[in-house]
KOLMI-412759 format. One line per 4 residues: their letters; for each residue x negated, y, z negated of N, C-alpha, C. Coordinates in pm, 1 decimal, padded with zeros to 6 digits, always signed. Example, Ala and Ser with C-alpha at 12.3 -4.5 7.8 and 13.67 -1.06 7.14 Angstrom:
% KOLMI-412759
as = -01319.0:-00569.0:-00780.0:-01230.0:-00450.0:-00780.0:-01320.0:-00330.0:-00780.0 | -01285.0:-00225.0:-00708.0:-01367.0:-00106.0:-00714.0:-01290.0:+00003.0:-00787.0
This chain:
% KOLMI-412759
mgtn = +00435.1:+00259.4:-01008.3:+00470.8:+00100.7:-00970.0:+00577.7:-00008.2:-01051.3 | +00550.8:+00071.8:-01143.5:+00594.6:-00071.8:-01261.9:+00745.1:-00111.6:-01216.6 | +00810.6:-00238.3:-01293.7:+00894.5:-00280.1:-01231.4:+00993.9:-00194.6:-01374.7 | +01130.7:-00275.0:-01351.7:+01265.7:-00112.1:-01456.5:+01253.3:-00300.2:-01565.4
nspr = +01203.8:-00402.2:-01587.8:+01318.9:-00505.3:-01600.6:+01147.8:-00521.1:-01686.9 | +01057.7:-00496.4:-01751.9:+00969.7:-00520.7:-01851.3:+01007.0:-00566.1:-01935.9 | +00958.5:-00654.7:-02007.5:+01049.2:-00647.5:-02186.3:+01040.0:-00602.9:-02289.2 | +00850.7:-00520.0:-02228.2:+00884.4:-00429.3:-02382.5:+00782.5:-00295.0:-02332.3
rvks = +00840.9:-00227.0:-02363.0:+00746.5:-00068.6:-02275.3:+00663.7:+00007.2:-02432.6 | +00532.1:+00012.3:-02411.6:+00555.5:+00173.7:-02606.3:+00503.4:+00257.0:-02512.2 | +00613.8:+00312.3:-02593.8:+00631.1:+00459.6:-02568.7:+00599.8:+00568.5:-02559.4 | +00483.2:+00533.2:-02616.1:+00366.4:+00729.2:-02587.1:+00330.8:+00632.7:-02458.9
detl = +00286.8:+00532.8:-02391.4:+00206.4:+00482.7:-02225.8:+00337.6:+00499.6:-02158.3 | +00448.7:+00558.8:-02179.8:+00522.0:+00533.1:-02095.9:+00502.1:+00738.7:-02044.3 | +00523.1:+00811.6:-02206.0:+00522.5:+00952.5:-02150.6:+00361.1:+00996.0:-02106.9 | +00263.6:+00913.7:-02118.8:+00143.3:+00955.9:-02051.9:+00124.1:+00926.7:-01918.2
fail = +00213.5:+00814.7:-01838.7:+00184.4:+00794.2:-01721.2:+00350.6:+00888.4:-01707.7 | +00428.1:+00901.9:-01689.2:+00472.0:+01006.3:-01685.1:+00488.2:+01148.5:-01681.1 | +00352.0:+01178.1:-01761.5:+00254.2:+01322.5:-01735.1:+00141.5:+01312.7:-01605.1 | +00134.1:+01162.1:-01622.2:+00023.3:+01215.9:-01450.0:+00160.0:+01197.4:-01350.8
kslk = +00232.0:+01127.2:-01353.9:+00299.8:+01126.8:-01237.6:+00329.6:+01267.7:-01171.6 | +00387.0:+01361.9:-01281.1:+00439.9:+01548.8:-01280.8:+00332.1:+01545.3:-01275.7 | +00194.8:+01549.6:-01300.9:+00086.2:+01592.1:-01269.8:+00072.7:+01585.3:-01104.2 | +00068.4:+01479.6:-01088.3:+00019.0:+01410.5:-00860.0:+00203.2:+01531.6:-00804.3
esng = +00246.8:+01491.9:-00884.6:+00395.4:+01557.9:-00735.5:+00350.5:+01689.5:-00737.3 | +00347.6:+01788.6:-00895.0:+00327.2:+01917.9:-00817.9:+00207.3:+01986.2:-00806.0 | +00122.2:+01868.7:-00837.0:-00029.9:+01911.5:-00782.0:-00137.0:+02062.1:-00888.6 | -00041.2:+01961.1:-01006.3:-00135.4:+02084.6:-01204.9:-00014.1:+02158.0:-01241.6
agvt = +00041.5:+02122.2:-01395.0:+00092.6:+02247.3:-01422.2:+00075.6:+02208.8:-01561.7 | +00165.5:+02315.9:-01582.6:+00081.8:+02355.9:-01751.9:+00232.9:+02281.9:-01843.5 | +00146.6:+02292.0:-01976.2:+00225.7:+02261.3:-02116.3:+00329.0:+02280.1:-02076.3 | +00397.5:+02437.0:-02067.6:+00567.5:+02492.4:-02090.8:+00618.5:+02431.2:-01955.0
elak = +00562.5:+02393.1:-01875.9:+00625.8:+02368.9:-01703.6:+00665.9:+02210.0:-01736.1 | +00551.9:+02143.5:-01815.3:+00592.7:+01970.4:-01835.0:+00667.0:+01937.7:-01928.0 | +00730.1:+02000.2:-02061.7:+00802.6:+01985.7:-02152.7:+00899.4:+02023.8:-02079.0 | +00918.3:+02143.4:-01959.5:+01080.4:+02124.1:-01946.2:+01120.8:+02004.1:-01851.7
qlnl = +00995.6:+02010.4:-01714.0:+01002.2:+01839.3:-01650.2:+01081.5:+01711.5:-01718.8 | +01011.7:+01664.4:-01821.4:+00973.5:+01582.5:-01870.1:+01097.6:+01538.9:-01979.0 | +01150.0:+01751.1:-01998.9:+01241.9:+01712.2:-02201.6:+01234.4:+01633.0:-02293.3 | +01025.2:+01710.9:-02272.0:+00989.7:+01675.7:-02446.9:+00913.8:+01771.8:-02503.7
akss = +00856.8:+01770.3:-02589.8:+00775.1:+01846.6:-02709.3:+00657.0:+01879.1:-02645.7 | +00633.2:+02071.3:-02611.2:+00523.0:+02104.2:-02641.6:+00420.0:+01986.5:-02711.8 | +00446.4:+02018.5:-02791.2:+00333.4:+01906.4:-02884.2:+00276.7:+01835.7:-02841.6 | +00398.2:+01686.5:-02829.2:+00364.1:+01606.7:-02736.0:+00316.9:+01606.0:-02614.5
ihrh = +00351.2:+01677.3:-02522.9:+00244.3:+01728.1:-02385.3:+00092.3:+01741.9:-02355.0 | +00121.9:+01849.9:-02494.4:+00003.2:+01846.1:-02474.7:-00138.8:+01787.0:-02574.2 | -00074.7:+01697.3:-02673.1:-00114.9:+01610.4:-02750.7:-00245.4:+01497.5:-02647.9 | -00120.9:+01505.9:-02518.1:-00124.0:+01393.5:-02491.6:-00264.5:+01435.0:-02365.3
lktm = -00217.8:+01557.3:-02326.6:-00335.8:+01659.0:-02162.5:-00432.4:+01626.0:-02293.1 | -00533.9:+01683.3:-02366.0:-00617.9:+01701.5:-02505.4:-00648.3:+01576.7:-02457.7 | -00614.8:+01420.6:-02490.2:-00675.8:+01295.1:-02497.4:-00737.2:+01300.5:-02332.1 | -00631.4:+01325.8:-02247.8:-00663.8:+01315.9:-02112.9:-00810.0:+01367.9:-02079.1
edhg = -00761.8:+01512.4:-02157.1:-00931.6:+01604.8:-02081.8:-01054.2:+01528.6:-02090.8 | -01080.1:+01481.8:-02301.5:-01176.4:+01449.5:-02343.1:-01226.4:+01318.9:-02272.8 | -01127.1:+01268.3:-02192.5:-01187.1:+01167.0:-02155.4:-01195.1:+01186.9:-01964.4 | -01218.0:+01260.0:-01890.6:-01199.9:+01349.6:-01758.6:-01115.8:+01254.6:-01691.8
fvvn = -00993.6:+01292.6:-01744.9:-00898.7:+01202.1:-01669.2:-00774.0:+01281.0:-01532.2 | -00741.9:+01433.0:-01664.1:-00718.7:+01552.7:-01657.6:-00805.2:+01695.8:-01652.0 | -00808.8:+01791.0:-01571.1:-00897.8:+01843.9:-01629.3:-00808.1:+02016.9:-01599.5 | -00877.7:+02076.7:-01748.5:-00755.7:+02240.1:-01673.5:-00802.9:+02332.8:-01675.7
eegk = -00759.6:+02404.6:-01595.9:-00779.8:+02538.5:-01462.1:-00724.7:+02664.1:-01511.8 | -00743.7:+02698.6:-01611.7:-00671.8:+02826.1:-01636.0:-00540.6:+02847.2:-01700.0 | -00539.7:+02649.4:-01803.1:-00438.8:+02673.7:-01827.5:-00287.4:+02587.6:-01791.0 | -00328.5:+02551.2:-01648.4:-00277.5:+02393.4:-01525.7:-00395.4:+02317.1:-01560.2
ykig = -00277.7:+02179.9:-01565.9:-00325.2:+02053.1:-01585.4:-00378.5:+01991.7:-01466.0 | -00488.2:+01936.1:-01392.2:-00464.0:+01862.1:-01248.3:-00507.2:+01760.9:-01289.5 | -00489.1:+01609.6:-01193.6:-00595.7:+01526.9:-01200.1:-00718.4:+01571.5:-01108.1 | -00802.3:+01462.0:-01238.7:-00974.6:+01448.7:-01261.9:-01026.5:+01318.0:-01190.0
lqfl = -01132.8:+01415.8:-01211.2:-01192.5:+01310.6:-01074.3:-01222.4:+01131.5:-01160.1 | -01195.6:+01152.7:-01226.0:-01228.5:+01052.2:-01360.6:-01152.2:+00917.4:-01290.8 | -01018.1:+01002.6:-01216.6:-00909.8:+00861.5:-01161.9:-01073.1:+00775.7:-01095.7 | -01071.2:+00865.7:-00966.0:-01195.2:+00843.6:-00883.9:-01242.3:+00742.6:-00927.9
nyge = -01316.9:+00715.6:-00988.0:-01425.5:+00619.3:-01051.0:-01394.9:+00509.7:-01053.4 | -01232.5:+00556.0:-01131.5:-01129.6:+00352.6:-01134.5:-01102.5:+00308.9:-01000.9 | -01040.0:+00450.8:-00889.5:-01025.4:+00386.3:-00792.3:-01153.6:+00304.1:-00712.2 | -01274.3:+00370.7:-00717.5:-01327.4:+00310.9:-00627.0:-01349.8:+00143.5:-00694.7
yarn = -01358.2:+00163.6:-00837.1:-01369.1:+00034.5:-00885.3:-01286.1:-00086.0:-00829.0 | -01174.2:-00001.8:-00879.6:-01080.2:-00114.8:-00843.6:-01036.6:-00123.7:-00673.2 | -01099.6:-00068.5:-00591.2:-01098.7:-00099.5:-00437.7:-01199.6:-00233.9:-00408.8 | -01350.2:-00124.9:-00476.6:-01442.2:-00282.5:-00482.3:-01475.3:-00349.5:-00511.5
ryev = -01356.5:-00358.6:-00635.6:-01310.0:-00565.8:-00646.7:-01253.0:-00658.2:-00507.4 | -01243.0:-00614.5:-00460.8:-01182.0:-00634.0:-00354.0:-01256.3:-00687.2:-00224.2 | -01274.3:-00823.4:-00238.9:-01380.3:-00852.5:-00141.0:-01358.6:-00840.9:+00023.5 | -01236.4:-00857.2:+00032.9:-01166.9:-00868.2:+00149.4:-01117.4:-00634.1:+00185.1
yqas = -01205.0:-00624.4:+00130.9:-01236.9:-00431.1:+00119.2:-01358.9:-00401.8:+00211.0 | -01464.2:-00456.3:+00152.8:-01615.9:-00449.4:+00168.1:-01565.7:-00564.6:+00378.3 | -01527.2:-00677.7:+00363.1:-01523.6:-00772.5:+00395.0:-01503.4:-00696.6:+00574.3 | -01350.6:-00568.3:+00557.4:-01309.5:-00507.7:+00628.3:-01263.4:-00410.4:+00736.9
kqqv = -01388.7:-00329.3:+00665.1:-01416.4:-00218.3:+00730.2:-01436.4:-00178.8:+00840.0 | -01544.0:-00270.9:+00879.0:-01599.8:-00240.0:+01024.4:-01560.1:-00240.6:+01058.7 | -01411.7:-00403.1:+01147.9:-01330.5:-00462.6:+01152.0:-01194.8:-00367.2:+01206.0 | -01152.6:-00323.1:+01048.1:-01097.7:-00205.3:+01103.4:-01057.9:-00074.4:+01184.3
emla = -01225.4:-00038.4:+01147.1:-01208.8:+00108.0:+01284.4:-01254.0:+00024.7:+01422.2 | -01316.4:-00087.0:+01404.3:-01301.0:-00154.3:+01550.3:-01224.3:-00139.4:+01616.4 | -01107.9:-00161.1:+01530.5:-00972.8:-00193.3:+01602.2:-00921.2:-00043.6:+01614.4 | -00945.8:+00022.1:+01540.3:-00855.6:+00161.2:+01560.1:-00958.3:+00206.8:+01723.5
aetg = -01079.2:+00230.6:+01682.1:-01141.3:+00248.9:+01877.3:-01131.7:+00165.8:+02008.8 | -01056.1:+00038.1:+01972.9:-01070.0:-00029.4:+02079.2:-00861.6:+00057.2:+02105.8 | -00798.0:+00040.9:+02013.7:-00618.4:+00072.0:+02082.4:-00598.1:+00191.8:+02037.5 | -00700.5:+00289.2:+02035.1:-00658.3:+00410.4:+02024.4:-00569.0:+00465.8:+01927.2
emaw = -00508.9:+00346.8:+01809.0:-00418.0:+00355.6:+01749.8:-00408.1:+00416.0:+01536.3 | -00385.9:+00400.2:+01499.1:-00368.0:+00393.8:+01314.3:-00415.3:+00246.1:+01304.0 | -00485.7:+00177.1:+01216.5:-00583.6:+00025.3:+01219.4:-00562.2:+00061.5:+01052.8 | -00553.5:-00014.3:+00956.7:-00516.9:-00080.9:+00808.2:-00571.3:-00161.4:+00763.7
liah = -00602.1:-00138.1:+00651.7:-00631.6:-00300.4:+00565.1:-00533.9:-00286.7:+00454.3 | -00407.4:-00368.5:+00431.1:-00339.6:-00377.0:+00315.3:-00379.0:-00462.5:+00263.2 | -00358.4:-00456.8:+00074.4:-00369.1:-00563.7:+00044.0:-00268.6:-00556.7:-00104.3 | -00263.5:-00604.4:-00145.5:-00121.1:-00658.5:-00223.6:-00139.0:-00675.9:-00400.0
engm = -00014.5:-00610.5:-00467.4:+00009.6:-00633.3:-00579.5:+00067.2:-00661.0:-00629.3 | +00170.5:-00702.3:-00772.2:+00245.9:-00709.9:-00804.0:+00408.7:-00693.5:-00713.9 | +00361.8:-00750.4:-00597.4:+00540.1:-00764.4:-00510.9:+00444.1:-00605.5:-00405.7 | +00410.1:-00533.4:-00433.0:+00398.2:-00420.0:-00321.1:+00272.7:-00426.7:-00263.1
vmyl = +00267.0:-00326.9:-00118.2:+00117.8:-00332.6:-00063.7:+00064.5:-00210.3:-00088.7 | -00081.2:-00215.7:-00102.0:-00112.0:-00043.8:-00086.9:-00169.4:-00105.2:+00087.6 | -00194.5:+00069.2:+00137.9:-00320.4:+00106.6:+00188.3:-00450.3:+00111.7:+00189.8 | -00543.7:+00015.7:+00188.2:-00697.7:+00055.8:+00131.5:-00729.4:+00046.9:+00170.4
ygag = -00753.5:+00091.2:+00320.2:-00813.2:+00163.3:+00449.6:-00834.7:+00166.0:+00543.1 | -00822.4:+00318.1:+00566.6:-00778.7:+00309.9:+00733.6:-00852.0:+00344.3:+00856.8 | -00807.8:+00352.7:+00999.6:-00851.0:+00472.5:+01125.5:-00780.3:+00536.1:+01109.1 | -00866.6:+00607.2:+01188.5:-00682.6:+00730.0:+01303.3:-00711.1:+00737.5:+01407.0
gdte = -00793.4:+00647.7:+01488.5:-00814.6:+00630.1:+01622.8:-00807.3:+00703.6:+01731.8 | -00723.4:+00748.0:+01795.9:-00728.9:+00803.8:+01921.9:-00603.1:+00972.4:+01838.6 | -00601.8:+00885.4:+01710.6:-00419.0:+00982.8:+01668.6:-00527.8:+01118.6:+01587.3 | -00430.8:+01227.6:+01567.7:-00510.4:+01327.6:+01478.8:-00453.2:+01306.2:+01330.5
lnvd = -00391.5:+01200.8:+01282.8:-00334.0:+01139.1:+01132.6:-00477.2:+01205.0:+01076.2 | -00462.3:+01256.2:+00930.8:-00584.3:+01253.4:+00842.8:-00531.4:+01088.9:+00784.0 | -00581.2:+01012.8:+00769.0:-00511.2:+00853.3:+00712.4:-00592.0:+00824.8:+00549.4 | -00641.4:+00961.9:+00539.3:-00712.6:+00945.7:+00379.1:-00582.4:+00991.1:+00334.2
tivg = -00471.0:+01078.6:+00391.7:-00312.6:+01106.2:+00341.9:-00289.6:+00959.2:+00229.9 | -00312.0:+00895.3:+00306.9:-00180.8:+00738.2:+00380.0:-00263.8:+00643.5:+00249.8 | -00401.0:+00633.5:+00261.6:-00484.3:+00549.3:+00190.3:-00460.7:+00588.8:+00031.0 | -00364.6:+00422.8:+00009.0:-00419.0:+00423.6:-00185.6:-00236.2:+00440.7:-00193.1
twty = -00116.8:+00479.0:-00087.6:-00023.3:+00440.4:-00120.6:+00007.6:+00340.9:-00076.1 | +00146.7:+00291.8:-00193.1:+00217.3:+00186.2:-00191.7:+00359.5:+00211.0:-00138.2 | +00331.1:+00035.0:-00095.7:+00507.9:+00058.2:+00004.4:+00564.7:-00089.2:-00018.6 | +00707.1:-00055.9:+00048.4:+00742.6:-00215.1:-00012.5:+00660.2:-00319.5:+00087.0
mhyn = +00669.4:-00464.9:+00116.5:+00603.8:-00546.6:+00197.8:+00713.4:-00597.5:+00285.1 | +00872.8:-00576.0:+00224.7:+00953.3:-00656.0:+00347.9:+00990.9:-00573.4:+00499.2 | +00981.9:-00417.6:+00445.1:+00914.2:-00340.9:+00574.3:+00762.2:-00284.9:+00644.1 | +00694.8:-00381.8:+00613.0:+00579.6:-00339.7:+00611.6:+00571.2:-00437.0:+00758.9
sggk = +00450.0:-00430.9:+00882.2:+00434.1:-00566.0:+00870.2:+00273.4:-00616.6:+00846.5 | +00224.1:-00540.3:+00708.6:+00127.7:-00654.5:+00710.6:+00170.8:-00686.9:+00571.1 | +00258.8:-00603.0:+00484.4:+00339.6:-00695.8:+00375.8:+00420.6:-00821.6:+00446.5 | +00482.9:-00816.4:+00532.7:+00534.8:-00909.6:+00556.5:+00456.1:-01020.7:+00624.3
aila = +00297.5:-01010.3:+00725.7:+00225.8:-01134.0:+00732.8:+00145.6:-01157.5:+00564.2 | +00204.8:-01087.2:+00523.7:+00107.6:-01179.4:+00308.5:+00223.9:-01264.3:+00263.5 | +00331.9:-01150.5:+00314.0:+00488.2:-01291.1:+00235.9:+00450.7:-01398.5:+00296.3 | +00411.2:-01422.5:+00449.2:+00472.3:-01538.0:+00493.2:+00416.3:-01682.6:+00428.4
hlpr = +00324.2:-01626.2:+00381.2:+00165.1:-01731.1:+00330.1:+00178.5:-01735.9:+00224.3 | +00247.2:-01651.5:+00160.8:+00289.8:-01691.0:+00009.8:+00359.8:-01817.4:-00128.2 | +00367.5:-01808.6:-00171.8:+00442.2:-01988.6:-00148.1:+00636.1:-01930.6:-00195.7 | +00721.1:-01985.1:-00159.9:+00879.0:-01909.4:-00131.4:+00855.3:-01884.9:-00257.2
pkve = +00895.7:-01953.6:-00376.4:+00887.1:-01922.7:-00554.1:+00892.0:-01748.6:-00593.0 | +00710.1:-01778.4:-00497.6:+00646.3:-01642.6:-00526.8:+00714.2:-01496.0:-00508.0 | +00775.8:-01575.0:-00281.3:+00855.7:-01405.9:-00294.0:+00977.8:-01423.8:-00269.4 | +01033.0:-01530.2:-00368.8:+01176.9:-01500.6:-00429.5:+01152.3:-01430.9:-00562.4
eiva = +00973.7:-01415.7:-00601.2:+01050.9:-01344.9:-00722.5:+00968.5:-01150.4:-00662.6 | +00944.2:-01189.3:-00610.9:+00971.1:-01012.6:-00545.5:+01022.7:-00966.7:-00536.6 | +01097.6:-01096.7:-00432.2:+01270.6:-00961.6:-00419.6:+01331.0:-00967.9:-00482.1 | +01358.5:-01041.6:-00606.3:+01427.3:-01048.4:-00727.4:+01374.8:-00930.1:-00798.6
nrgl = +01268.3:-00880.7:-00808.1:+01175.4:-00760.6:-00920.9:+01195.3:-00642.8:-00808.6 | +01214.2:-00652.9:-00698.3:+01164.0:-00535.4:-00604.8:+01295.1:-00471.0:-00531.6 | +01401.4:-00621.5:-00456.1:+01515.4:-00548.3:-00437.4:+01421.7:-00504.0:-00233.7 | +01603.6:-00560.9:-00175.7:+01536.6:-00492.2:-00074.1:+01524.6:-00379.7:+00024.3
pakt = +01541.7:-00238.3:-00009.8:+01566.0:-00171.5:+00038.4:+01567.0:-00102.9:+00135.7 | +01704.5:-00033.6:+00185.6:+01639.9:+00015.0:+00315.8:+01618.0:+00081.4:+00373.3 | +01481.1:+00141.3:+00440.3:+01411.7:+00223.4:+00479.0:+01488.3:+00250.0:+00558.1 | +01534.4:+00206.7:+00714.9:+01572.2:+00272.6:+00808.6:+01700.7:+00175.8:+00837.1
eqti = +01759.2:+00141.1:+00995.9:+01866.3:+00078.4:+01037.1:+01791.0:-00038.8:+01044.2 | +01736.3:-00071.0:+01095.7:+01670.4:-00139.5:+01144.1:+01592.4:-00254.9:+00978.5 | +01580.0:-00217.2:+00881.0:+01509.0:-00221.2:+00760.4:+01604.5:-00379.5:+00747.0 | +01566.8:-00500.7:+00684.4:+01622.0:-00598.9:+00665.9:+01597.0:-00623.9:+00583.9
tdse = +01720.1:-00632.8:+00505.2:+01774.3:-00589.7:+00410.8:+01826.7:-00761.1:+00303.5 | +01917.1:-00785.0:+00398.0:+01935.6:-01015.1:+00366.2:+01856.8:-01030.5:+00322.4 | +01832.5:-01152.4:+00225.9:+01698.4:-01247.2:+00174.0:+01685.9:-01341.7:+00265.0 | +01779.5:-01385.3:+00313.7:+01779.4:-01522.2:+00390.0:+01756.5:-01482.7:+00513.2
dlfe = +01770.3:-01353.6:+00588.9:+01714.0:-01345.9:+00719.0:+01557.4:-01248.9:+00701.0 | +01548.0:-01289.9:+00501.9:+01422.5:-01254.6:+00533.0:+01337.4:-01323.1:+00561.3 | +01428.9:-01454.0:+00453.7:+01310.9:-01562.3:+00523.1:+01273.6:-01675.7:+00631.4 | +01371.0:-01649.8:+00707.6:+01405.6:-01703.7:+00842.9:+01316.9:-01620.6:+00913.8
elae = +01264.3:-01467.0:+00959.5:+01177.5:-01367.0:+00983.0:+01003.6:-01465.3:+00966.8 | +01076.4:-01429.1:+00803.1:+00885.2:-01469.2:+00786.5:+00903.6:-01645.1:+00839.8 | +00925.7:-01695.9:+00876.7:+00953.7:-01894.6:+00929.9:+00847.2:-01819.6:+01006.1 | +00914.6:-01742.2:+01141.6:+00893.8:-01708.8:+01254.3:+00725.4:-01623.8:+01256.0
vrdr = +00713.4:-01538.1:+01226.1:+00633.4:-01505.9:+01113.0:+00472.3:-01615.8:+01152.6 | +00444.9:-01697.0:+01035.0:+00361.9:-01804.8:+00980.2:+00392.1:-01875.7:+01159.1 | +00415.2:-01897.0:+01227.7:+00456.2:-01948.5:+01370.8:+00359.0:-01921.1:+01450.9 | +00447.2:-01803.0:+01445.6:+00362.9:-01716.7:+01578.2:+00232.1:-01622.3:+01571.7
gfal = +00191.3:-01613.4:+01391.6:+00068.2:-01562.5:+01323.4:+00059.8:-01423.8:+01318.8 | +00154.5:-01336.8:+01360.6:+00156.1:-01234.1:+01347.3:+00272.2:-01146.0:+01286.0 | +00308.5:-01045.3:+01269.9:+00468.9:-00966.4:+01217.3:+00466.7:-00861.2:+01253.3 | +00546.4:-00837.9:+01287.9:+00574.7:-00705.9:+01352.3:+00694.1:-00622.9:+01259.2
nmge = +00676.0:-00484.3:+01308.5:+00727.8:-00357.5:+01209.4:+00782.0:-00279.1:+01343.9 | +00944.6:-00288.0:+01430.8:+01044.1:-00244.6:+01494.7:+01107.7:-00120.7:+01409.8 | +01013.2:-00040.4:+01400.6:+01103.4:+00058.9:+01306.0:+01118.5:+00087.6:+01213.1 | +01132.4:-00041.8:+01099.6:+01166.7:-00077.5:+00979.7:+01125.7:-00027.7:+00861.0
dleg = +01050.1:+00073.6:+00929.8:+00995.6:+00163.5:+00776.0:+01017.7:+00251.5:+00799.9 | +00960.9:+00350.2:+00935.6:+00964.0:+00420.9:+00985.4:+01034.4:+00440.0:+01140.9 | +01115.0:+00574.3:+01139.5:+01176.6:+00519.1:+01326.7:+01110.9:+00570.2:+01426.3 | +01139.6:+00501.4:+01502.3:+00969.3:+00539.8:+01638.4:+00822.7:+00500.5:+01611.3
irav = +00862.2:+00471.2:+01507.3:+00690.2:+00331.6:+01503.3:+00736.9:+00219.5:+01446.9 | +00612.4:+00162.6:+01557.5:+00553.1:+00013.6:+01482.8:+00458.4:-00028.8:+01509.8 | +00500.5:-00150.1:+01436.0:+00335.9:-00256.5:+01400.5:+00339.6:-00355.0:+01430.0 | +00245.4:-00376.2:+01385.2:+00202.3:-00523.8:+01391.9:+00102.5:-00521.4:+01266.3
gvpi = +00091.8:-00690.1:+01217.9:+00000.3:-00712.7:+01154.3:-00018.4:-00875.5:+01102.8 | -00146.6:-00886.2:+01099.1:-00127.8:-01090.4:+01049.6:-00280.0:-01074.1:+00906.1 | -00225.4:-01135.1:+00834.7:-00255.5:-01227.5:+00725.8:-00435.5:-01251.8:+00732.2 | -00485.0:-01174.5:+00649.0:-00639.3:-01246.0:+00625.1:-00687.9:-01380.8:+00535.7
ifeg = -00692.7:-01489.2:+00536.4:-00644.1:-01564.5:+00501.4:-00856.0:-01643.6:+00461.4 | -00811.7:-01649.2:+00360.0:-00973.5:-01724.4:+00272.9:-00924.3:-01864.1:+00209.0 | -01026.4:-01957.9:+00255.6:-00962.1:-02041.0:+00146.1:-00885.8:-02156.8:+00077.0 | -00787.4:-02107.2:+00152.2:-00646.7:-02105.3:+00149.1:-00558.7:-02014.1:+00108.9
rvhg = -00578.4:-01963.0:+00061.2:-00518.1:-01822.0:-00068.9:-00509.7:-01654.9:+00090.4 | -00410.7:-01541.3:+00085.7:-00389.6:-01448.5:+00197.0:-00456.9:-01378.3:+00085.4 | -00548.8:-01310.1:+00148.2:-00633.2:-01220.9:+00066.4:-00554.0:-01092.1:+00076.5 | -00550.3:-01047.0:+00200.1:-00484.1:-00893.2:+00180.8:-00430.4:-00896.4:+00439.7
alsv = -00395.3:-00790.2:+00392.7:-00336.4:-00829.0:+00555.6:-00451.0:-00682.7:+00662.2 | -00390.4:-00706.9:+00785.3:-00505.2:-00579.5:+00877.1:-00378.4:-00574.4:+00936.0 | -00356.4:-00428.7:+00991.0:-00218.2:-00432.7:+01079.9:-00263.6:-00229.1:+01157.3 | -00235.2:-00293.3:+01332.5:-00222.3:-00175.8:+01353.6:-00040.3:-00129.8:+01416.0
agpa = -00105.0:+00047.0:+01416.3:+00081.1:+00106.6:+01399.8:+00014.6:+00216.2:+01506.3 | +00224.1:+00254.1:+01522.4:+00180.1:+00407.6:+01638.9:+00304.4:+00433.2:+01668.4 | +00333.9:+00529.4:+01775.7:+00435.7:+00594.5:+01816.4:+00504.8:+00440.8:+01919.0 | +00639.8:+00425.8:+01896.0:+00683.9:+00313.6:+01989.7:+00706.3:+00361.1:+02100.9
hrlt = +00671.4:+00479.0:+02198.6:+00624.9:+00470.0:+02367.8:+00542.1:+00466.1:+02402.4 | +00388.5:+00411.9:+02272.2:+00283.1:+00350.9:+02272.3:+00293.3:+00224.6:+02300.7 | +00338.4:+00169.4:+02184.0:+00354.8:+00005.7:+02106.0:+00482.3:-00044.6:+02155.7 | +00464.3:-00041.9:+02298.7:+00569.6:-00123.1:+02345.8:+00578.0:-00268.1:+02299.7
kerc = +00682.2:-00330.2:+02249.5:+00670.8:-00459.5:+02197.1:+00586.7:-00548.8:+02280.6 | +00599.0:-00564.4:+02427.8:+00555.3:-00636.9:+02518.8:+00374.7:-00615.3:+02426.7 | +00338.3:-00539.9:+02483.5:+00201.3:-00435.1:+02362.1:+00134.8:-00547.1:+02225.0 | +00285.7:-00500.0:+02170.2:+00238.7:-00514.3:+01996.6:+00232.5:-00733.3:+02025.0
vnei = +00338.1:-00775.0:+02126.1:+00347.0:-00909.3:+02125.4:+00158.0:-01018.7:+02169.1 | +00111.2:-00919.8:+02329.2:+00042.3:-00956.1:+02356.5:-00039.6:-00929.7:+02413.8 | -00092.2:-00799.6:+02328.5:-00241.1:-00723.9:+02328.9:-00279.3:-00664.0:+02193.3 | -00190.5:-00615.1:+02105.6:-00181.4:-00563.6:+01960.7:-00207.9:-00733.0:+01924.8
stql = -00155.2:-00785.4:+01920.7:-00142.2:-00880.5:+01848.6:-00293.0:-00959.5:+01844.3 | -00323.5:-00962.4:+01974.1:-00458.1:-01095.8:+02009.5:-00556.5:-01010.6:+01992.2 | -00551.8:-00862.1:+01968.4:-00669.1:-00796.1:+01906.5:-00748.5:-00855.9:+01754.5 | -00566.4:-00846.4:+01708.3:-00599.2:-00819.9:+01516.5:-00617.6:-00966.7:+01518.1
laaa = -00601.9:-01039.0:+01571.6:-00626.6:-01171.9:+01533.0:-00773.5:-01192.1:+01554.8 | -00813.0:-01208.6:+01655.5:-00960.2:-01164.7:+01663.6:-01040.5:-01123.7:+01527.5 | -01036.1:-00981.6:+01523.4:-01032.9:-00906.1:+01430.2:-01047.8:-00996.7:+01269.7 | -00920.3:-01016.3:+01271.1:-00888.9:-01096.9:+01111.4:-01023.4:-01242.3:+01100.5
ddve = -01008.4:-01327.8:+01185.7:-01080.0:-01423.4:+01236.5:-01247.0:-01362.0:+01157.3 | -01272.5:-01271.7:+01186.0:-01431.3:-01182.5:+01139.3:-01407.7:-01199.5:+01087.5 | -01284.3:-01057.4:+00987.6:-01270.8:-01082.7:+00852.2:-01329.9:-01210.4:+00785.6 | -01197.9:-01301.1:+00787.5:-01262.3:-01391.8:+00738.4:-01394.6:-01507.0:+00738.5
lnla = -01462.5:-01512.8:+00860.4:-01608.5:-01536.7:+00846.9:-01676.2:-01435.5:+00723.9 | -01682.6:-01333.6:+00724.0:-01764.6:-01203.4:+00703.8:-01726.1:-01274.3:+00536.2 | -01636.9:-01279.0:+00471.3:-01578.0:-01315.0:+00341.3:-01682.2:-01507.3:+00333.3 | -01657.0:-01552.7:+00404.1:-01706.8:-01684.6:+00402.7:-01826.0:-01703.9:+00390.1
yk = -01967.6:-01563.2:+00515.1:-02096.6:-01610.9:+00499.1:-02086.7:-01438.5:+00323.5 | -02068.4:-01346.1:+00294.0:-02061.2:-01268.9:+00173.0:-02149.0:-01317.5:+00088.7
């Protein structure tokens, strides 16, 4: 998720991260396969793999290296350090039960948002396959809810670093259009995603604000035939705003 304009990079670290990315995308690979994929010497690949294996970050299964469980240790620590995670879990599950749709807790780092916790409602979707994934803020309802409550210079910095890539024909790709929509989000209290991320999928997001800082967002998403604009604006938004109030209360009395 790093930006491409970092002034300095450590080459060995870049190699290590490239190896990890390849292991994740290929669901495991051997030294020779990785060397071909990354155009690197097998000796270099092997040294990195052995170091990571010694620390539990990869595991060697009959010559095929895979991501190790040590990452779960670090991942759970990273998620638990967000106070909003523990404060929101019950409300996410409640939203999914009440609406029958997918409900999410979304957090932001370095100009991107991550699905931190989710519940599937009446859908058959395995939310675990989405939890932990990154997405752009400008076409995500929770992301827009967060952007609307960040200082304008911070939003400008995010746009400059991340850009406004189009995901669908509905995606906002002009910065002035984005700032106009963010003003609307602040006025009405919630953000809409009308197929800007995925065609046929709509979502509503609200910010979680505590002590003057936006800690994340709650969102509800589902297919357009169930999440009509009227339902999003009149029903889902009301449920989300009430849930956000509960989360903020939980943060206050943690």
